Residue, then its C-alpha position, 0 to 999 in steps of 0.5 A: m463501490s465508493p472510494l474510502p475516505s482520504l487519509s491523513r499523513r499519520e493514518r497513511e503511515v499506519m496503513d502502510l505498517v498494517y499492510e507491511l505487517e499484514n495485521a498488527t496490534a497497536a503496540e506493534i504499529q507504535e514500535n514501527m512508526a517513525d517518531p511515534p505518538t503516544y500509545s493512546a494517539v495510535r489507538s485513536i488513529l486506529r479507531n478512526l481507520v476502523e470507522k472510515g472502513h480501512l481497517v477491521s479489528e478483532p479481539d486477540g486476547p487482551r488486545y486487538l488485532y488490526s487488518p486492512t479491509m482491502p487485500a494488498l493486491r487490490a490496494r496496490r492496483s488502486a494506488m498504481r492507478h492513482v499514481l499513473r493517472t495523477f503523475f503520468g497522465d495515464s502513460v504506462e510508458g512514462a511510469v515504467a521509464t521513471l521506475l527504470e530511472l530510479r532503479e539503482g544498478n542494472l536489471t538482472p537478466e532474470e528481471h529483464a526476461r520477466l519484464q519482457a515476458m509481461i510486455e509480450k503477454a500484454a501485447e498478445e492480449g491487446r493491452 
């Protein structure tokens, strides 16, 4: 599958909101944007995202409801692959170390145990 066209800053902001809201109308997106553009500008951004293949729209009464074409889990994995490759030279250790450094406060015992279990499972699977 070929990668979807890249996004402008505003398009990325809209996509982030659609993922956060799971699906949304133009008005809901505009309400949640930082320094929102006009309603017409939001609709134009949404139209562009549909044309680029990032969103689908379906009528919902007098308005349209926008949803991402890529499931959130797949989008997260794609974004993490990009970040891992671009900023960490494919080093999982470097990425995890940075995440731990960014974390304010200590991991809870439950978080520590879950992470340890994930690491052990990955080792058993040869990853």
